[in-house]
N, C-alpha and C positions, 0 to 999 in steps of 0.2 A: 521452601527452598528458593534461593535467589540465584539466577543464572548470570554468569559473566558473559554478556553478549559481545564484549570487545574481542574475545577469542575467535569470533566469526566474522569480523570486519573483512570485506573483500569477497565473502562467500555469497552465493545466490540463495535468497530466501523465497519460499513459496508460502505466503501467509494466508490462512483461512481466517476470515473475520466474522465476528458476531454481526447481527443485523446492522446494515448501514446502507444508505440510499444516496444516489447521485442523480443528476439531471443533465440532459443533453438538449441544447436548443437547435432547432432546424436552421438551415442556411437561408430559407426564404423568410422574409418579414411576415409576421403574423402566423407562422407555422407553430403549432402547439409543441411545447417541450415534451420530451420523453423521459419518464422516470424509470430507473432501473435499480435493482438490488446489487450492491457491490459485495461479492463473495470472496474473491481472491485478490491479492496484491502480490506481484512478483518483482524482484529486483535485487541488486547487490547492496549488501549492508554497508553503509558509509560510516555511520556513527551511532553509538548507543547512548541514551540519556537516562536520567533517573526516572522519567515518566514515559519514555517511548523510544522507538527506533526510527532512524532516517535511512531511507533506501533510494538508490538511483534506479529509475524505472524507464522503460521505453514504450511509447505508444504512437502509432502512425508516424514512424521514423523520427520521432522527437524524444529527447532525453529530458527528464525532469526529476526533481526530488520530491519524495513523499514522506511526510512525518506520520507515523502510526502510533497512537497512544497504546500502552500495554493493555488497558481495559477493553480495547476493540479487538484484541487478538484472541482467537479461539485455539488455533493450532499453527505450528510452524514446521515446515520441512526445510532442511539445510542441505545444500548441494555444494 
């Protein structure tokens, strides 16, 4: 079954992802990076593509866009 994601543009999505990892570098020079598992992405759906979703997300009072390929998505809650 193929879902028409365009009907949810402007809605908030809480996306549970399959295994995915990120890295955060420290503020001090020479500080070791911290690796962490990315489990959730939350944001407003901006656009749906053939291969994934584009969401507007907020972190540390900054707004940015995140592209999430469909094969990285495990589950989606729509609000």
